[in-house]
Structures are given as structure tokens and as C-alpha cells.
N, C-alpha and C positions, 0 to 999 in steps of 0.2 A: 504494500500500500504506500502511495506517495505521501510526502509531508503535507501537501495541500489537502489530500483526502482525509488525513488524520486531523488536521486543524485548518478548517476553511478560513480562519482569520490570519493565515500565514501566507505570504507571497514568497516564491523562490525565483530568483533570477540568476542563472549560472551558479556560481559558488556562494552568492550572497543570499542570505535568508533574513527577512525582516517581518515583523508583525504589523498589520494594519492598525491604525488607531480606531478603537471602538469605544466611543464615549457615551456613557449612559446619559441620555438627554432628558427623558421624561418617564415618570412612573404613572400608570393609569390607575386611578383610585375609584372603586365602585361606590356610588352614592344613590340613595333612594329619592332624594329631593335636591335637584340641582341648585335651586335658588337658596335653600337653607344652607347648603354646603358653601355656596358663594359668600354668603354673609359671614359664615364661620371663618373661612380662610382670610377674608378681608379684615376681620376683627383681629387676626393675628399680626397684621401689618405686612402680610405678604403682597407682592406686587401682582396686580392683575394684568396678564399679558394679552389675553384674548377672551372674548365672549361672542361666539358665532352661533347664531340661530340659523341653521341650514334648512330646516323644515319643521313641521309641527311635531315631529318625532325625533328630531336630531338637533342637539345643542351641545357645543364643545366649549369648555372653559379651561383656561390654563392659568395657574398661579405659580409664582416662584418665591421661595423663602429669601429673605435678605442675605446677600452675599453668596447665594448658591448658583452654580452653573447648571444644575439639574432642576427640573420643574415637575409639577404634577398636573395631570389632565383628568377632568371628570365632566359629567354632564348628563344628558339624556340621550338614550339610544346608543351609548358607548359600551355599557356593560348590561347584563340582565337587570330588569327592574328590581328584582329581589336578589341581591348578590351577597355572598359572604365577604367579610372585610378582607382587605388586601394583605393583611398580616402586619408586620412591623416595618416601618420606614424610619431610617436613622437620620437624625439631624445632628451634625457636629457643631459644638459650641465652644467658645473660648473659656467661658466661665459658667459652670453649671448652675451655681447658686444665683447669679445675676440673670441668667436666662430663665430660670424657674420663676424668679420674682417678677420679671417683666410679663411672663405669660399669665401669672396670677392677677397682675394688675389689669390685664386685658380681659379678665373674666374667665380664664380657662382653668379647668380642674386638673391640676398637675399633681402627680405623686410626690411623695417625699424623695429626697435625694438618696440614692443607695449605691453600693459598690459590690464588687464580687462578680458573680456570674450574671452579668447584665442581660445576656441573650437567652437565659433560661426561660423556657415556655411556661413552666409552672411556678416560677419564682424561687425555686430551690437554689440555695447557694448565695442568695443575696443578703447583704448586710446593710443595716441602716447607716446613713451619713455618707460623706464623701470618702474617697479612698484615703486611708490614714496617711499615706506618703504622697498624696495628691499626684499620683502618677498619671501621665497622659493615657487616655483611653480607659481609665479606671473608674470613673464616676458617671452615674446615670440618673435620669428621671424620665417619666413617661406621661403622655396624655393621649386622649382619643378624640376623634371628631364625632359628630352626631351619629354617624353610621357605624361606629366601632372600629374604624381604621386607626391603628395605634402608631404613635410616633414616639420613638425612643431618642431622648437627648443623650449625647455622649460627649463628655468634656475631652477635647483634643487640644493639647497645648504644644506638643512636640510630635510632629508626624513621623511615621515610619519611613525609611528610605524608599524613594520612588513614588511616593504618594502625592507629590506636588507637580502639577503639570506646568512647566515653565513655557512662556510664550516663545515662539520662534523669533528670529531676528526681524523678519519682515513685519510680523504683527506688532512687535515692540516699537519698531520705527514708525509705524502708522499711528500708534497710540501716543508716542512722543510728539509727532507732528500735530495731532489733534489737541494735545495739551498746550503746545506752543501757540496755536491759533486762538484758543480760548483765553490764554493768559494775556494775549495782546490787548484785549479790552481792559483787563484789570490793570495792566502795566501803564496804559495811557491815562487812567483815571485815578490811580492811587499814588501816594507818596513813594519816594525811593525805597526799594526793598530788594531782598535777594530772591531771584526768580525761583530758586530751588525750594524755597519755603512754600511757594504757591503750587509748584509742580507736585510735590509729595502728596498732599491731601487729595489733589485732583486725581492723580494716578491710583492712589489707594482706593478712592471711591469707585472709579471705573472698573478696577480689577475685582471689586466686590459687588458688582451687579448694578451700580447706579447708572442712570442715564447721564449724558453729557451735561444737561441742565442741572441735575441734582449734584453732580460732581463739582460743577462751577460754584454752586451755592455753598457746598461743603468747604471748598478751598477758600472762598471769600470769608466765610464764617471763621475758619481756622486763622486766617491772617488777622482778623479783627480781634479775636479772643486771645490769641497767643502772642502776636507781635504788635498789636495795636495799630495795624495798618488798615485804613478804612477807605473804600472807594468814595470819592466825592459824589454827592447826590446832585 
């Protein structure tokens, strides 16, 4: 059997073998009431990417968690009207306690923080509280949407090798050009400042899912709050 037959995600050219990029883009979540689900995910502060009504029996909605490159899709006519929950969907967070507090503030019923065997189906092996050594990947909390789809929060502060997808040179060059163009407006209207102080929050916001308009606002706000540099009105 050839290498390609064994692994269809692998391309072989002569002596060179490489794996194609297969990026998880969307998870389809079954819901019984599309409008109710839309209100729930909007209440979490997730970005609404799409709400397409294609017919009386087909409606597609897409939402993206803040900072995520992957999204969820749900709606009407996508999954059976009465469908079992999708199982656990994992959300990586920088600070498990802060993430839990924000969700509670938004009205979500979130479990207490726990550590140990976070992926256990029956809860066996879980211990209350954050991981005693606050190890990355070691602390969890969970919540569910109105249809029982469970989301598992996992604190990730130091990623395992190979888990960060670095942009290629062309993508990075394009993002830097975009940043420079947006900074031009700020540079003309603001007092003298170091350009890199504006670039950093703009790039950070764009890399974490913000639109260019949101990133511009974030960079302006950072300059005002951190460096007391304000655009003249």
C-alpha cells in the first residue's frame, strides 16, 4: 500500500514527503431552537459571523469565540430537529478563574474550577480547585448551552511544542502593511510617539480575531491609557 493510500493527508513528490495543512475550521453544534441558541452565544460575547436564512427550513448561523481561529455553526435544517448534544468542545483560556468569573457575570452557569482528569466522562479523577502547581493544561471548568452541548474550559499558559501555528512570511508582510496603513491616520493626528507602541496592540488584536476597526480602536485605547498619547479630536 502506498503512503498516500495509508494517509490521504500526505503528499509525496519524489523523495520529498510532506503533510497537507488540515485546519479545523468549524464544529457543527446541534440545537433545537436556532434563535434561542443565537441569543445564548451572543450573550457570551462571541462574534456573530453569519446568519443566513436560505429557506423556510434552512438557516445557518456561525459564531466565533474571542481570539479563536475555529468557529461553531448551528441553525435549522443542519442537524436533526431532535439531536443528541455534540459532546465536549474545548475552549483554551489564559486564566481559568478570570474566564469563569466573566462567564458568570454574563449569566452563564459554570462549574467550579477543578483539576485532575478533566476529560473524564463520569467525573472520576477530578479534584476541586485549580491545579496545585498551576501547570498548563491542568485546570478546568465547564458549562453547557441550552441544548446540553458542553464546553470545557482548559487553562493553557504554556503550549506544547508544535501547537502554535506561526504565520508564513507573506501573511506576516501583509499584516504589517495593513498595520502601517492604519497607523498612518493615528500618526498624523497624534503627538510624537514610537510607532512600535501602536503596532503591538494592533497586531495583537488582529492575531486574536479582531477586525481591523476593532484593532484600531484597541491600539488607540492602549496608546491613551499606557502612554498618554491621544488623537486630537
